[in-house]
MDTraj code that builds the backbone (N, CA, C; nanometers):
import mdtraj as md
import numpy as np

residues = "MET ASP LEU GLU ALA ARG SER LEU GLN PRO ASN VAL LYS ALA VAL LEU LEU ALA LYS LEU ARG GLU TYR LYS SER ASP LEU ASN ASN LEU LYS ARG GLU HIS LYS ARG LEU ALA SER ALA ASN SER ASN GLN ALA ALA ARG ASP ASP LEU LEU GLU SER GLY MET ALA ASP ALA MET SER VAL SER ALA ASN GLN ARG GLY ARG LEU MET MET SER THR GLU ARG LEU ASN LYS SER SER ASP ARG ILE LYS GLU SER ARG ARG THR MET LEU GLU THR GLU GLU LEU GLY VAL SER ILE LEU GLN ASP LEU HIS GLN GLN ARG GLN SER LEU LEU HIS ALA ASN ASP THR ASN LYS".split()
xyz = np.array([
    [9.5158, 3.2079, 4.2085],
    [9.4010, 3.2184, 4.1210],
    [9.3113, 3.0975, 4.1372],
    [9.3738, 2.9820, 4.1530],
    [9.2984, 2.8582, 4.1705],
    [9.2121, 2.8653, 4.2962],
    [9.2669, 2.9142, 4.4037],
    [9.1928, 2.9251, 4.5303],
    [9.0780, 3.0248, 4.5184],
    [9.1014, 3.1348, 4.4509],
    [8.9956, 3.2343, 4.4340],
    [8.8812, 3.1784, 4.3512],
    [8.9138, 3.1042, 4.2436],
    [8.8099, 3.0476, 4.1583],
    [8.7281, 2.9439, 4.2344],
    [8.7871, 2.8674, 4.3222],
    [8.7158, 2.7646, 4.3986],
    [8.6214, 2.8256, 4.5029],
    [8.6524, 2.9472, 4.5421],
    [8.5681, 3.0090, 4.6443],
    [8.4456, 3.0798, 4.5846],
    [8.4334, 3.0853, 4.4553],
    [8.3213, 3.1530, 4.3907],
    [8.1999, 3.0597, 4.3774],
    [8.0935, 3.1169, 4.3252],
    [7.9710, 3.0397, 4.3047],
    [7.9939, 2.9291, 4.2033],
    [7.9206, 2.8189, 4.2150],
    [7.9438, 2.7008, 4.1304],
    [7.9363, 2.7272, 3.9799],
    [7.8447, 2.8086, 3.9345],
    [7.8320, 2.8298, 3.7898],
    [7.9522, 2.9093, 3.7353],
    [8.0030, 3.0069, 3.8107],
    [8.1187, 3.0870, 3.7692],
    [8.2459, 3.0070, 3.7934],
    [8.2426, 2.9286, 3.9001],
    [8.3596, 2.8501, 3.9395],
    [8.3999, 2.7519, 3.8280],
    [8.3054, 2.6820, 3.7670],
    [8.3336, 2.5834, 3.6630],
    [8.3988, 2.6498, 3.5416],
    [8.3479, 2.7655, 3.5018],
    [8.4014, 2.8361, 3.3855],
    [8.5441, 2.8840, 3.4148],
    [8.5628, 2.9430, 3.5333],
    [8.6947, 2.9952, 3.5672],
    [8.7986, 2.8829, 3.5833],
    [8.7582, 2.7703, 3.6440],
    [8.8509, 2.6590, 3.6597],
    [8.8898, 2.5993, 3.5236],
    [8.7978, 2.5959, 3.4279],
    [8.8272, 2.5463, 3.2934],
    [8.9277, 2.6386, 3.2239],
    [8.9035, 2.7697, 3.2376],
    [8.9969, 2.8665, 3.1787],
    [9.1335, 2.8561, 3.2449],
    [9.1328, 2.8370, 3.3770],
    [9.2577, 2.8262, 3.4512],
    [9.3372, 2.7035, 3.4047],
    [9.2657, 2.5904, 3.3861],
    [9.3325, 2.4703, 3.3352],
    [9.3894, 2.4959, 3.1948],
    [9.3139, 2.5653, 3.1130],
    [9.3602, 2.5979, 2.9774],
    [9.4845, 2.6863, 2.9828],
    [9.4837, 2.7854, 3.0712],
    [9.5989, 2.8750, 3.0855],
    [9.7222, 2.7997, 3.1364],
    [9.6988, 2.7094, 3.2325],
    [9.8106, 2.6303, 3.2842],
    [9.8683, 2.5412, 3.1746],
    [9.7818, 2.4835, 3.0944],
    [9.8262, 2.3993, 2.9839],
    [9.9078, 2.4813, 2.8827],
    [9.8558, 2.6012, 2.8507],
    [9.9296, 2.6898, 2.7591],
    [10.0655, 2.7271, 2.8167],
    [10.0678, 2.7571, 2.9470],
    [10.1924, 2.7944, 3.0140],
    [10.2927, 2.6785, 3.0068],
    [10.2450, 2.5568, 3.0355],
    [10.3341, 2.4403, 3.0274],
    [10.3863, 2.4183, 2.8852],
    [10.2983, 2.4361, 2.7868],
    [10.3410, 2.4236, 2.6474],
    [10.4468, 2.5282, 2.6126],
    [10.4260, 2.6502, 2.6574],
    [10.5229, 2.7569, 2.6313],
    [10.6565, 2.7291, 2.7004],
    [10.6494, 2.6752, 2.8240],
    [10.7729, 2.6414, 2.8955],
    [10.8504, 2.5331, 2.8200],
    [10.7779, 2.4305, 2.7723],
    [10.8432, 2.3242, 2.6954],
    [10.9059, 2.3807, 2.5677],
    [10.8330, 2.4664, 2.5002],
    [10.8844, 2.5283, 2.3773],
    [11.0081, 2.6119, 2.4070],
    [11.0045, 2.6855, 2.5169],
    [11.1192, 2.7684, 2.5563],
    [11.2415, 2.6802, 2.5842],
    [11.2202, 2.5699, 2.6571],
    [11.3314, 2.4788, 2.6856],
    [11.3879, 2.4200, 2.5573],
    [11.2988, 2.3831, 2.4664],
    [11.3431, 2.3258, 2.3392],
    [11.4262, 2.4270, 2.2604],
    [11.3763, 2.5516, 2.2553],
    [11.4503, 2.6547, 2.1823],
    [11.5822, 2.6890, 2.2500],
    [11.5793, 2.6957, 2.3827],
    [11.7022, 2.7253, 2.4565],
    [11.8036, 2.6134, 2.4360],
    [11.7562, 2.4903, 2.4354],
    [11.8446, 2.3761, 2.4115],
    [11.9000, 2.3821, 2.2697],
    [11.8149, 2.4144, 2.1744],
    [11.8596, 2.4256, 2.0352],
    [11.9617, 2.5380, 2.0219],
    [11.9372, 2.6495, 2.0908],
    [12.0316, 2.7617, 2.0848],
    [12.1644, 2.7248, 2.1487],
    [12.1589, 2.6529, 2.2618],
    [12.2846, 2.6139, 2.3257],
    [12.3574, 2.5114, 2.2396],
    [12.2796, 2.4212, 2.1758],
    [12.3427, 2.3263, 2.0833],
    [12.4038, 2.3998, 1.9645],
    [12.3323, 2.4995, 1.9150],
    [12.3837, 2.5787, 1.8032],
    [12.5085, 2.6546, 1.8469],
    [12.5052, 2.7109, 1.9681],
    [12.6222, 2.7835, 2.0181],
    [12.7406, 2.6889, 2.0330],
    [12.7155, 2.5693, 2.0864],
    [12.8226, 2.4709, 2.1004],
    [12.8757, 2.4313, 1.9629],
    [12.7840, 2.4147, 1.8690],
    [12.8244, 2.3800, 1.7324],
    [12.9079, 2.4920, 1.6713],
    [12.8629, 2.6163, 1.6898],
    [12.9377, 2.7308, 1.6379],
    [13.0761, 2.7384, 1.7003],
    [13.0843, 2.7153, 1.8320],
    [13.2141, 2.7164, 1.8997],
    [13.3054, 2.6098, 1.8409],
    [13.2478, 2.4925, 1.8190],
    [13.3259, 2.3829, 1.7625],
    [13.3757, 2.4182, 1.6231],
    [13.2862, 2.4757, 1.5434],
    [13.3250, 2.5117, 1.4069],
    [13.4290, 2.6223, 1.4070],
    [13.4134, 2.7188, 1.4983],
    [13.5111, 2.8273, 1.5058],
    [13.6477, 2.7742, 1.5447],
    [13.6521, 2.6842, 1.6417],
    [13.7812, 2.6282, 1.6809],
    [13.8373, 2.5445, 1.5676],
    [13.7501, 2.4735, 1.4974],
    [13.7948, 2.3974, 1.3817],
    [13.8484, 2.4876, 1.2723],
    [13.7827, 2.6007, 1.2517],
    [13.8290, 2.6957, 1.1514],
    [13.9632, 2.7547, 1.1934],
    [13.9780, 2.7813, 1.3238],
    [14.1052, 2.8339, 1.3725],
    [14.2154, 2.7324, 1.3482],
    [14.1846, 2.6039, 1.3747],
    [14.2824, 2.4986, 1.3489],
    [14.3141, 2.4911, 1.1996],
    [14.2102, 2.4990, 1.1184],
    [14.2292, 2.4924, 0.9733],
    [14.3107, 2.6116, 0.9244],
    [14.2840, 2.7284, 0.9811],
    [14.3589, 2.8479, 0.9413],
    [14.5047, 2.8345, 0.9844],
    [14.5261, 2.7781, 1.1023],
    [14.6631, 2.7561, 1.1502],
    [14.7353, 2.6581, 1.0589],
    [14.6678, 2.5495, 1.0245],
    [14.7267, 2.4506, 0.9340],
    [14.7526, 2.5148, 0.7987],
    [14.6570, 2.5945, 0.7520],
    [14.6712, 2.6609, 0.6230],
    [14.7907, 2.7564, 0.6246],
    [14.8065, 2.8324, 0.7340],
    [14.9195, 2.9244, 0.7451],
    [15.0503, 2.8452, 0.7486],
    [15.0503, 2.7331, 0.8189],
    [15.1694, 2.6483, 0.8258],
    [15.2034, 2.5939, 0.6869],
    [15.1024, 2.5476, 0.6155],
    [15.1249, 2.4954, 0.4801],
    [15.1733, 2.6070, 0.3874],
    [15.1164, 2.7246, 0.4034],
    [15.1568, 2.8380, 0.3195],
    [15.3040, 2.8711, 0.3447],
    [15.3444, 2.8690, 0.4719],
    [15.4838, 2.8963, 0.5057],
    [15.5772, 2.7920, 0.4460],
    [15.5392, 2.6640, 0.4574],
    [15.6218, 2.5581, 0.3998],
    [15.6284, 2.5711, 0.2485],
    [15.5155, 2.6072, 0.1874],
    [15.5125, 2.6241, 0.0423],
    [15.6041, 2.7385, -0.0005],
    [15.6027, 2.8475, 0.0753],
    [15.6887, 2.9608, 0.0417],
    [15.8361, 2.9222, 0.0553],
    [15.8699, 2.8475, 0.1615],
    [16.0079, 2.8025, 0.1788],
    [16.0493, 2.7099, 0.0646],
    [15.9602, 2.6197, 0.0255],
    [15.9905, 2.5277, -0.0843],
    [16.0085, 2.6033, -0.2149],
    [15.9248, 2.7028, -0.2373],
    [15.9358, 2.7835, -0.3586],
    [16.0683, 2.8583, -0.3602],
    [16.1074, 2.9117, -0.2454],
    [16.2344, 2.9838, -0.2365],
    [16.3518, 2.8894, -0.2648],
    [16.3485, 2.7695, -0.2072],
    [16.4554, 2.6711, -0.2326],
    [16.4584, 2.6326, -0.3803],
    [16.3408, 2.6162, -0.4391],
    [16.3337, 2.5816, -0.5807],
    [16.3924, 2.6931, -0.6675],
    [16.3606, 2.8181, -0.6328],
    [16.4157, 2.9311, -0.7082],
    [16.5677, 2.9361, -0.6956],
    [16.6204, 2.9117, -0.5742],
    [16.7661, 2.9117, -0.5547],
    [16.8306, 2.7990, -0.6351],
    [16.7677, 2.6824, -0.6344],
    [16.8212, 2.5700, -0.7113],
    [16.8202, 2.6016, -0.8602],
    [16.7136, 2.6646, -0.9069],
    [16.7061, 2.7031, -1.0486],
    [16.8168, 2.8008, -1.0835],
    [16.8426, 2.8968, -0.9931],
    [16.9503, 2.9937, -1.0170],
    [17.0858, 2.9233, -1.0236],
    [17.1092, 2.8261, -0.9332],
    [17.2364, 2.7521, -0.9345],
    [17.2508, 2.6716, -1.0634],
    [17.1405, 2.6131, -1.1088],
    [17.1459, 2.5372, -1.2344],
    [17.1779, 2.6291, -1.3513],
    [17.1157, 2.7463, -1.3549],
    [17.1432, 2.8426, -1.4624],
    [17.2893, 2.8852, -1.4596],
    [17.3420, 2.9115, -1.3407],
    [17.4821, 2.9523, -1.3268],
    [17.5757, 2.8387, -1.3703],
    [17.5411, 2.7168, -1.3319],
    [17.6226, 2.6012, -1.3720],
    [17.6197, 2.5840, -1.5232],
    [17.5048, 2.6023, -1.5828],
    [17.4927, 2.5898, -1.7281],
    [17.5761, 2.6973, -1.7980],
    [17.5724, 2.8191, -1.7453],
    [17.6519, 2.9280, -1.8029],
    [17.8010, 2.8946, -1.7937],
    [17.8448, 2.8444, -1.6787],
    [17.9852, 2.8057, -1.6611],
    [18.0232, 2.6942, -1.7579],
    [17.9339, 2.5975, -1.7752],
    [17.9592, 2.4865, -1.8665],
    [17.9760, 2.5381, -2.0100],
    [17.8895, 2.6297, -2.0517],
    [17.8986, 2.6829, -2.1878],
    [18.0274, 2.7618, -2.2073],
    [18.0683, 2.8391, -2.1062],
    [18.1947, 2.9132, -2.1154],
    [18.3124, 2.8165, -2.1276],
    [18.3080, 2.7084, -2.0472],
    [18.4154, 2.6086, -2.0504],
    [18.4207, 2.5402, -2.1867],
    [18.3032, 2.5101, -2.2416],
    [18.2978, 2.4477, -2.3731],
    [18.3559, 2.5404, -2.4796],
    [18.3205, 2.6689, -2.4738],
    [18.3746, 2.7653, -2.5695],
    [18.5266, 2.7733, -2.5584],
    [18.5767, 2.7747, -2.4342],
    [18.7206, 2.7806, -2.4124],
    [18.7880, 2.6547, -2.4685],
    [18.7274, 2.5381, -2.4466],
    [18.7820, 2.4130, -2.5005],
    [18.7857, 2.4142, -2.6522],
    [18.6792, 2.4636, -2.7144],
    [18.6749, 2.4714, -2.8614],
    [18.7851, 2.5648, -2.9107],
    [18.8031, 2.6766, -2.8422],
    [18.9064, 2.7723, -2.8813],
    [19.0458, 2.7104, -2.8698],
    [19.0706, 2.6375, -2.7614],
    [19.2007, 2.5718, -2.7415],
    [19.2238, 2.4675, -2.8498],
    [19.1195, 2.3882, -2.8807],
    [19.1333, 2.2872, -2.9862],
    [19.1625, 2.3518, -3.1216],
    [19.0990, 2.4651, -3.1492],
    [19.1259, 2.5346, -3.2749],
    [19.2707, 2.5836, -3.2791],
    [19.3178, 2.6399, -3.1671],
    [19.4570, 2.6870, -3.1607],
    [19.5536, 2.5704, -3.1812],
    [19.5255, 2.4565, -3.1144],
    [19.6119, 2.3401, -3.1300],
    [19.6098, 2.2894, -3.2733],
    [19.4938, 2.2909, -3.3365],
    [19.4832, 2.2476, -3.4757],
    [19.5681, 2.3383, -3.5657],
    [19.5591, 2.4706, -3.5420],
    [19.6385, 2.5653, -3.6226],
    [19.7879, 2.5429, -3.5988],
    [19.8258, 2.5189, -3.4727],
    [19.9675, 2.4958, -3.4423],
    [20.0150, 2.3664, -3.5089],
    [19.9321, 2.2636, -3.5094],
    [19.9667, 2.1376, -3.5741],
    [19.9857, 2.1588, -3.7229],
    [19.8916, 2.2332, -3.7808],
    [19.9022, 2.2607, -3.9247],
    [20.0312, 2.3376, -3.9542],
    [20.0634, 2.4336, -3.8668],
    [20.1866, 2.5103, -3.8870],
    [20.3093, 2.4209, -3.8765],
    [20.3091, 2.3318, -3.7765],
    [20.4225, 2.2396, -3.7580],
    [20.4326, 2.1436, -3.8745],
    [20.3214, 2.0927, -3.9202],
    [20.3232, 2.0022, -4.0358],
    [20.3705, 2.0741, -4.1621],
    [20.3255, 2.1949, -4.1791],
    [20.3653, 2.2737, -4.2951],
    [20.5164, 2.3043, -4.2887],
    [20.5629, 2.3391, -4.1665],
    [20.7066, 2.3674, -4.1492],
    [20.7898, 2.2415, -4.1732],
    [20.7398, 2.1297, -4.1274],
    [20.8105, 2.0030, -4.1461],
    [20.8170, 1.9671, -4.2934],
    [20.7107, 1.9921, -4.3674],
    [20.7074, 1.9618, -4.5107],
    [20.8057, 2.0520, -4.5872],
    [20.8161, 2.1760, -4.5447],
    [20.9050, 2.2694, -4.6157],
    [21.0518, 2.2391, -4.5851],
    [21.0816, 2.1782, -4.4716],
    [21.2183, 2.1464, -4.4356],
    [21.2659, 2.0191, -4.5050],
    [21.1868, 1.9412, -4.5537],
    [21.2290, 1.8153, -4.6162],
    [21.2726, 1.8359, -4.7542],
])
top = md.Topology()
chain = top.add_chain()
for i, resn in enumerate(residues, 1):
    res = top.add_residue(resn, chain, resSeq=i)
    for name in ("N", "CA", "C"):
        top.add_atom(name, md.element.get_by_symbol(name[0]), res)
traj = md.Trajectory(xyz[None], top)
C-alpha cells in the first residue's frame, strides 16, 4: 500500500500517506494491546493453575485431617466405652462388698448374741 500511495499524484499521495501512517499506528497500538491482554490471560491462567494446585493440596490436607479426626473420634468413643464398662464393674464390686459387709455384720451379731446367751 505504501508503494502504491507513493506512485500517485502529489496531492493524493500526501493524504494517502497520512492515512497509511495513521493505520499503521492504529495497527501497532492494537498489537500492543493484544500482547498485553494475551500476557494478562497467560498470567491469569498461570495464577488459576497455581490456585487449583493449591486447592488440590488443601483438599488433600483437609481429607487427611478429616481422616485423622475420624480416627481420633473413634478412639475417644472406644475409651469412653471402656470407662463406662469399668465404672459399671466398679459399682457392681462395691455393691458386692457392701453385701458381704452386711452379711459379716449379721454373722457377728449372731455370734455375739449366741455368746451372750451361753454365759
